[in-house]
C-alpha positions in Angstrom: 0.1 -0.2 0.0 1.7 3.0 -1.4 2.5 6.0 1.6 0.0 9.1 1.3 2.0 12.4 0.7 -0.5 14.8 3.2 -3.7 14.8 5.1 -5.9 17.7 5.4 -8.5 17.8 8.0 -12.0 19.6 7.0 -14.3 20.5 10.0 -17.2 21.8 8.6 -20.2 23.3 11.2 -23.3 24.0 10.2 -22.8 27.2 9.7 -20.9 26.3 6.4 -17.5 27.5 7.7 -14.8 25.2 6.3 -11.3 25.3 7.5 -8.2 23.6 6.2 -5.5 22.1 8.2 -2.4 20.2 6.5 -1.2 17.3 8.1 2.5 15.6 7.1 1.8 11.9 7.0 4.2 10.4 8.4 4.4 6.6 7.8 2.6 4.8 11.0 4.7 2.0 12.8 3.7 -1.3 12.1 1.2 -3.2 15.0 2.2 -4.9 17.5 0.9 -8.7 16.7 0.1 -10.7 19.4 0.2 -14.5 18.8 -1.8 -17.7 20.6 -4.0 -19.8 19.6 -7.1 -20.4 21.1 -7.9 -22.2 24.1 -10.9 -23.9 25.4 -12.0 -23.1 28.8 -15.4 -24.5 30.6 -18.3 -25.5 28.2 -21.3 -23.4 29.5 -24.9 -24.8 29.5 -26.5 -24.1 25.9 -30.1 -23.9 24.9 -31.5 -22.4 21.7 -34.1 -19.5 22.2 -37.1 -19.0 20.0 -37.5 -15.7 19.3 -40.8 -14.2 17.3 -38.9 -14.4 14.0 -35.0 -15.0 12.9 -33.1 -12.7 14.7 -31.1 -10.4 12.6 -28.9 -8.6 14.8 -28.3 -8.3 18.5 -28.1 -5.4 21.0 -27.9 -4.5 24.6 -30.0 -1.7 26.4 -30.7 -1.0 30.0 -28.2 -4.4 30.6 -31.3 -6.6 29.0 -30.8 -8.4 25.5 -32.5 -6.8 22.6 -32.7 -8.5 19.2 -34.1 -6.7 15.9 -35.8 -8.5 13.8 -36.7 -7.6 10.3 -38.9 -4.6 11.5 -39.4 -5.2 15.0 -36.9 -4.7 18.2 -37.6 -7.6 20.8 -36.6 -7.5 24.2 -35.4 -10.1 26.2 -36.8 -11.3 29.6 -34.5 -13.1 31.3 -36.7 -14.1 34.1 -39.6 -16.0 32.0 -37.0 -16.1 28.7 -39.7 -14.3 26.2 -39.5 -12.1 23.7 -41.9 -8.8 24.0 -41.9 -6.2 20.9 -40.9 -2.7 22.2 -43.3 -0.6 21.3 -42.8 2.5 18.4 -43.0 6.4 18.8 -44.9 8.0 22.2 -48.0 6.4 23.7 -50.8 6.6 21.3 -48.9 7.1 18.2 -48.7 5.2 15.1 -45.2 4.7 14.0 -43.3 2.3 12.9 -39.7 1.6 12.1 -40.0 -0.3 8.5 -37.0 -2.3 7.7 -34.3 -2.4 10.5 -30.6 -1.5 9.2 -28.1 -1.1 11.9 -28.1 -1.2 15.7 -25.9 0.9 17.6 -25.1 0.9 21.2 -25.9 4.6 23.1 -24.4 5.2 26.8 -28.0 4.4 28.1 -29.6 2.6 25.8 -29.9 1.8 22.1 -29.9 3.3 18.6 -31.9 1.7 15.7 -31.7 2.8 12.3 -34.0 1.8 10.2 -35.6 3.1 6.7 -38.5 4.8 8.9 -35.8 6.8 10.5 -33.4 7.0 13.2 -35.0 5.7 16.9 -33.3 5.7 20.2 -35.2 3.9 23.5 -36.6 5.7 26.1 -38.6 4.3 29.0 -39.2 1.1 27.1 -40.2 2.4 23.7 -38.8 3.4 20.7 -38.8 7.1 19.8 -37.9 8.6 16.4 -34.6 10.9 16.8 -34.8 14.6 15.7 -31.4 13.5 13.7 -34.0 11.8 11.2 -34.8 15.4 10.3 -31.8 16.2 9.1 -30.1 13.1 8.5 -31.5 9.6 6.1 -31.4 6.9 7.6 -31.1 5.3 4.3 -27.7 6.9 3.9 -26.3 5.9 7.2 -23.5 3.1 7.0 -22.6 3.1 10.7 -23.3 5.2 13.5 -21.2 5.2 17.0 -21.8 6.9 20.2 -20.1 8.9 22.8 -21.0 10.2 26.3 -24.8 11.4 27.5 -26.3 14.2 28.6 -24.9 17.8 27.5 -22.1 15.2 26.3 -23.3 13.0 24.0 -22.0 13.0 20.5 -22.6 11.1 17.5 -20.2 10.2 14.8 -22.3 9.4 11.7 -20.7 7.2 8.4 -22.9 8.2 5.6 -23.1 7.5 1.9 -21.5 10.9 1.8 -18.9 11.2 4.4 -18.3 11.6 8.5 -20.1 13.8 10.7 -19.7 14.0 14.3 -23.1 15.9 15.9 -23.1 17.4 19.4 -25.5 19.9 20.9 -27.4 20.3 17.6 -24.2 21.1 15.4 -22.8 18.9 13.0 -19.6 18.8 11.9 -18.0 17.9 9.0 -14.8 15.6 8.7 -13.2 14.7 5.7 -10.0 13.4 5.3 -8.2 14.6 1.6 -4.8 13.8 -0.1 -3.6 16.0 -2.9 -6.8 17.8 -2.8 -8.9 14.8 -3.4 -11.3 13.4 -0.6 -10.5 10.0 0.7 -13.8 7.8 0.7 -14.3 6.8 4.7 -15.2 3.4 5.2 -15.9 4.3 9.3 -15.6 6.5 12.0 -16.0 5.7 15.9 -15.8 8.1 18.4 -12.3 7.6 21.4 -13.1 10.6 23.5 -15.0 13.8 23.1 -14.3 15.7 20.0 -11.4 13.2 19.1 -12.2 10.0 16.6 -10.7 7.4 14.1 -11.5 7.2 10.8 -10.7 4.3 8.6 -10.5 4.7 4.5 -9.4 1.7 2.1 -7.5 -0.3 4.9 -5.3 3.2 6.5 -6.9 4.0 9.9 -6.6 8.0 11.0 -7.1 9.6 14.5 -8.4 13.4 14.4 -8.7 16.2 17.0 -11.3 18.4 16.2 -10.5 20.5 19.1 -6.7 20.4 17.7 -7.8 20.5 14.4 -5.3 17.6 13.5 -5.2 14.4 12.4 -2.7 11.5 12.3 -2.1 8.2 10.1 -2.0 5.6 13.2 -2.1 2.4 10.5 -2.4 1.4 7.6 -3.0 -2.2 5.8 -6.1 -2.9 8.1 -7.8 -6.1 6.2 -11.5 -5.8 5.3 -13.8 -5.4 8.1 -16.1 -7.6 9.5 -17.1 -5.9 12.6 -16.3 -3.0 14.8 -16.7 -2.3 18.9 -15.3 0.5 21.5 -14.5 -1.1 24.9 -15.7 1.1 28.1 -11.6 1.7 28.4 -12.0 3.7 24.5 -10.0 0.6 22.9 -11.2 0.6 19.3 -11.6 -3.5 18.1 -11.6 -3.9 14.4 -12.8 -7.4 13.8 -11.0 -8.3 10.4 -10.2 -11.2 7.7 -7.1 -11.1 9.1 -7.4 -10.8 13.0 -8.7 -8.8 15.7 -6.9 -5.2 15.3 -7.0 -2.8 18.6 -6.4 0.8 19.2 -6.3 2.3 22.7 -7.1 5.5 23.8 -3.4 6.2 23.8 -2.8 5.5 20.2 -1.4 1.8 20.6 -2.2 -0.9 17.8 -2.1 -4.2 18.1 -3.3 -6.9 16.1 -4.4 -10.6 17.8 -3.8 -12.9 15.5 -5.4 -16.2 17.3 -2.3 -18.3 15.6 0.6 -19.6 16.0 3.9 -17.2 15.5 4.6 -17.4 11.8 1.0 -18.4 10.5 -1.9 -16.5 8.8 -4.1 -14.6 11.6 -7.6 -16.1 11.9 -10.7 -14.3 10.4 -12.9 -12.9 13.2 -16.6 -12.8 12.0 -17.7 -10.6 15.0 -16.1 -8.8 18.4 -18.6 -6.7 21.1 -17.5 -5.4 24.1 -20.1 -5.4 27.4 -19.3 -4.6 31.1 -15.7 -4.4 30.9 -15.2 -7.5 28.4 -14.4 -8.5 25.0 -15.8 -11.2 22.9 -15.3 -12.3 19.8 -15.9 -15.2 16.9 -13.1 -16.7 15.9 -12.1 -20.0 14.0 -15.6 -21.7 15.1 -15.9 -20.5 18.6 -17.3 -17.7 20.8 -14.5 -16.8 23.1 -13.0 -14.1 25.4 -10.4 -11.8 25.1 -8.0 -12.0 28.4 -5.0 -10.9 29.8 -4.0 -14.3 29.2 -4.8 -14.6 25.4 -8.4 -16.0 24.5 -10.4 -18.5 26.0 -13.4 -20.6 23.3 -16.5 -21.4 25.5 -18.9 -22.4 22.6 -19.2 -23.5 19.2 -20.3 -21.3 16.3 -21.5 -22.9 13.0 -22.4 -20.1 11.0 -21.4 -16.8 13.2 -22.2 -13.5 11.8 -21.3 -9.5 12.7 -23.5 -8.3 15.2 -24.4 -11.5 16.6 -23.0 -11.8 20.2 -24.3 -9.8 22.9 -23.2 -10.1 27.0 -26.1 -9.1 29.1 -25.5 -8.1 32.8 -26.1 -11.0 34.1 -22.9 -12.1 32.5 -25.2 -14.6 30.1 -23.8 -14.4 26.3 -25.9 -14.9 23.7 -25.1 -15.7 20.2 -26.5 -15.8 16.5 -25.4 -19.1 15.0 -26.9 -19.0 11.6 -30.6 -18.8 11.8 -30.2 -19.8 15.5 -30.6 -17.4 18.8 -28.3 -19.7 21.2 -27.7 -18.5 25.2 -24.8 -19.3 26.6 -25.6 -19.3 30.6 -22.0 -18.1 31.7 -22.7 -15.5 34.4 -25.0 -14.7 37.8 -26.6 -12.0 38.9 -24.1 -9.2 41.1 -24.9 -7.3 44.0 -23.1 -5.0 46.2 -22.3 -7.2 49.2 -21.3 -9.9 47.5 -19.4 -8.4 44.8 -19.1 -4.6 45.0 -18.1 -3.7 48.1 -15.8 -6.3 48.1 -14.1 -4.6 44.7 -14.0 -1.4 46.4 -12.9 -2.5 49.4 -9.8 -3.7 48.0 -9.1 -0.8 45.6 -11.1 2.2 46.4 -11.4 2.7 50.3 -7.9 2.9 51.9 -7.7 6.5 50.4 -11.5 7.5 50.4 -12.0 6.3 53.9 -9.1 8.2 55.5 -8.5 11.1 52.6 -5.3 9.8 52.1 -3.5 11.1 49.6 -5.9 14.0 49.7 -8.8 11.8 48.7 -12.3 13.0 49.0 -13.8 11.2 52.0 -16.9 8.7 50.9 -17.6 5.7 52.4 -17.8 3.5 49.5 -18.3 0.7 51.6 -22.1 1.6 52.1 -25.2 0.7 49.5 -26.8 4.0 50.3 -24.0 6.2 49.1 -22.7 3.8 46.0 -26.3 3.2 45.0 -26.9 7.1 44.3 -27.1 7.5 40.7 -25.6 10.5 40.2 -22.8 9.0 42.6 -22.2 6.1 40.6 -22.2 8.0 37.6 -18.5 9.9 39.0 -17.5 6.3 40.0 -17.6 4.7 36.4 -16.5 7.9 35.1 -13.2 7.6 37.3 -13.0 3.9 36.6 -13.0 4.1 32.8 -10.8 7.6 33.0 -13.6 9.2 30.4 -13.0 12.8 30.4 -11.4 12.9 33.9 -7.9 11.1 35.7 -8.8 7.3 36.2 -9.1 6.3 39.7 -7.0 4.7 41.4 -4.1 7.2 40.2 -2.1 5.1 38.3 1.1 5.8 40.4 -1.2 3.7 43.2 -2.9 0.8 40.7 -3.5 0.4 37.1 -7.2 -1.0 36.4 -8.3 -2.5 33.1 -11.6 -2.7 32.2 -12.0 -6.4 33.0 -10.9 -5.6 36.7 -13.8 -3.2 37.1 -16.2 -4.7 35.1 -18.3 -5.7 38.4 -19.1 -2.4 38.7 -20.6 -1.9 35.3 -22.6 -5.0 35.7 -23.9 -3.7 38.8 -25.0 -0.8 37.5 -26.7 -2.1 34.7 -28.1 -4.8 36.6 -30.3 -2.8 38.6 -28.0 -2.4 41.7 -29.2 -5.1 43.9 -28.4 -4.8 47.3 
């Protein structure tokens, strides 16, 4: 793949102004290849579920599994193992989504991109997003969401290019070489105002605030699926391994093969509650510090076909079948979250050591307060704030604090 001579980052807000910024395109370093064939862990109980129609896509909202059929979104009730159609529109309003094209994770739920517009879930219903007034859902190729409330922003890949939408302002993000625009294949957010753009096998990072672009990787194979972890790492399931780019800019390739062998094709990747799951080499597997452990056979995996709910149960689409792998258990404060807080947090926050604010993190009443646990998650994930614990005290990975994320998504059981 020939190197690019120069890149231009164009940011066009809704007022039509365009700023041109030329960025030297220095070839990026080769990614670090991480080898190791899949190991086989314990095999969980496997059962086939019977949705009302064949499942096309899987997603999570409020910690629960949702399945997109041809024109309907269904919510799965774990207690009764039944599916219920999610109503569309306000109460008393007659509305339909039309054929569903994409599901995209939202901080507090789901986006559904369908022929009838862009919808988001709210209070157990699907409501048509105001985005539908200015963006044709038919033109949306991918959608990525970051943040919530006033901080929420969307990165949209459309047939025309890439747009970042925040606080009602749409910003066009274009990369060009020698005066010619590059055709983006995919865009995803990394943190506020920062994202990644994939174009013709080249991965670029863009910073809208600094108005700069940087070349991150070249030679990225064809992408089957994409996911962003709670720690800001972007994962690309490709025809030759799982590519990852951390928030700090480190690019790795997980080959799922022995050194010197061709990387395995990865059909799907999903992230949930600090965990990374992949469909590779005929198995669904979890990516860990020690490698990847397979725990369920797959005959015909597909993209957007893996989900793990707040209970820790894994669901997969295996061809036309929806399969449940009972791999988890409910998370409670007393049994799971309190021990985590005692191990990692209370030493400083109980006494005020190291200038820490004093909180009773062993108290369910304190930690279960929504505004408070939102701040806890923000600090654990280092989302816009420095991480907790501080790096000079302890470095936690997303799998370490997954129990806190699952607890909040699962309803904060005592």
